[in-house]
C-alpha positions in Angstrom: -105.5 -140.4 -29.4 -106.6 -136.0 -30.0 -110.2 -137.5 -28.0 -108.1 -139.2 -25.2 -106.0 -136.1 -24.9 -109.2 -133.6 -24.8 -110.8 -136.2 -22.0 -107.3 -135.6 -20.0 -107.8 -132.0 -20.5 -111.1 -131.8 -19.2 -110.0 -133.4 -16.2 -107.3 -131.4 -15.4 -109.1 -128.2 -15.9 -112.0 -129.7 -13.8 -109.6 -130.6 -11.0 -108.1 -126.9 -10.9 -111.6 -125.0 -11.3 -112.6 -127.4 -8.1 -109.7 -126.0 -6.5 -110.2 -123.0 -6.8 -113.7 -123.0 -5.8 -112.5 -124.4 -2.4 -110.1 -121.7 -2.0 -112.6 -119.1 -2.8 -114.7 -121.0 -0.2 -112.5 -121.4 2.2 -110.8 -117.6 2.1 -115.0 -116.5 2.9 -115.2 -118.5 5.4 -112.3 -117.6 6.9 -113.0 -114.1 6.4 -116.8 -114.5 7.7 -115.2 -116.4 11.0 -112.7 -113.6 11.4 -115.2 -110.6 11.7 -117.7 -112.7 13.8 -114.5 -113.0 16.3 -113.6 -109.2 16.1 -117.4 -108.6 17.2 -117.5 -110.9 19.9 -114.1 -109.4 21.4 -116.3 -106.0 21.2 -119.3 -107.2 22.6 -117.4 -108.7 25.9 -116.7 -105.3 26.7 -117.3 -103.8 29.8 -117.3 -100.0 28.9 -117.8 -97.8 26.2 -115.8 -99.0 23.1 -115.4 -97.6 19.2 -113.8 -99.4 16.6 -114.2 -100.5 13.0 -114.6 -103.5 10.3 -113.2 -102.8 7.0 -113.2 -104.4 3.5 -109.3 -103.8 1.9 -109.2 -100.8 4.2 -111.4 -97.5 4.1 -111.6 -95.5 0.5 -111.4 -92.2 2.2 -109.7 -92.6 5.4 -111.6 -90.5 7.8 -108.7 -88.4 10.2 -109.3 -89.9 14.0 -111.3 -92.6 12.5 -110.9 -95.5 15.2 -108.9 -98.3 14.1 -110.1 -101.6 14.0 -110.1 -105.0 11.9 -108.7 -104.6 8.6 -110.2 -107.3 6.3 -108.7 -108.5 3.1 -110.6 -107.1 -0.1 -110.7 -110.1 -1.8 -111.5 -113.5 -0.8 -108.6 -116.2 -3.3 -109.0 -113.5 -5.6 -112.3 -112.8 -5.7 -114.0 -109.5 -4.4 -116.8 -109.9 -2.1 -119.5 -108.0 0.6 -119.8 -108.6 4.0 -123.6 -108.6 5.1 -124.1 -108.2 8.6 -127.4 -109.3 10.5 -128.5 -109.3 14.6 -127.0 -112.3 14.7 -124.9 -113.6 12.0 -122.6 -112.6 9.0 -122.4 -113.5 5.6 -119.1 -113.2 3.4 -120.4 -113.2 0.1 -119.0 -113.2 -3.7 -122.2 -113.2 -5.8 -122.0 -116.8 -6.1 -120.3 -118.7 -3.5 -121.0 -117.2 0.7 -119.8 -118.4 4.1 -122.1 -117.7 7.2 -120.4 -117.3 10.7 -122.5 -116.2 13.8 -122.2 -113.8 16.4 -122.4 -114.7 20.4 -124.1 -111.6 21.1 -127.1 -109.8 18.6 -125.9 -106.5 16.9 -128.2 -103.4 17.1 -127.7 -102.5 13.3 -128.5 -98.8 13.2 -126.7 -95.7 14.8 -128.1 -94.9 18.9 -128.9 -91.3 19.7 -127.5 -91.4 23.3 -131.3 -90.6 24.7 -133.4 -93.9 26.3 -135.8 -95.8 23.9 -138.7 -98.0 24.9 -138.0 -101.8 24.2 -140.8 -101.2 21.8 -138.8 -98.3 20.0 -135.4 -100.6 19.8 -137.6 -103.4 18.7 -138.9 -101.1 15.7 -135.5 -99.7 15.0 -134.1 -103.7 15.0 -136.7 -104.8 12.3 -136.2 -102.0 10.0 -132.6 -102.2 10.2 -132.1 -106.3 9.3 -129.1 -106.1 7.1 -126.0 -104.1 6.6 -123.4 -104.5 3.4 -120.4 -103.3 3.3 -117.6 -103.7 0.0 -114.0 -103.0 -1.3 -113.1 -99.5 0.8 -115.7 -99.8 2.9 -115.7 -99.2 6.8 -118.4 -99.9 9.3 -118.2 -98.8 12.4 -118.7 -101.0 15.7 -119.5 -99.2 19.1 -120.6 -100.7 22.4 -122.1 -98.6 24.8 -124.5 -98.0 27.3 -128.6 -98.2 26.2 -131.0 -97.4 28.5 -134.0 -99.0 27.6 -137.1 -98.6 29.9 -135.2 -97.2 32.3 -132.8 -99.8 32.9 -128.9 -99.6 31.3 -127.4 -101.8 29.5 -124.2 -102.4 26.9 -125.1 -103.4 24.0 -123.2 -103.6 20.7 -124.2 -101.5 17.5 -122.9 -101.7 13.8 -123.6 -98.6 11.3 -122.0 -97.4 8.4 
């Protein structure tokens, strides 16, 4: 009878562990989807726009900092990092991760406001391939005109 009880207990524990893992995965996916949708909205702007994404709220809120999307500090009780790449982002808790694509590529560097060549932009994009933020951190999102090889175009940037 004791052996049967142990098997039953193992089955129940396994069920709850699977449910917890699924809740964390769903939480990570919801966070990734929400952040990607927010970046997509910023990228649709036809004018200059400055905002932010924070994980769990900024640790040191700056006076006059742009308000933006505040993501929860935890996904189903687990802390995580939000990792931005040019074409997608990942919510990662160190063991599980969820990915969401971006409709418009994002530059992961702070623009200087000066004209650039296409080669300079490509080199900056190649050097800045990922940007991670965790609990208490904030990333600035900026939509602005960028002159590349004499042609102005609105681009989206993300930087610390």
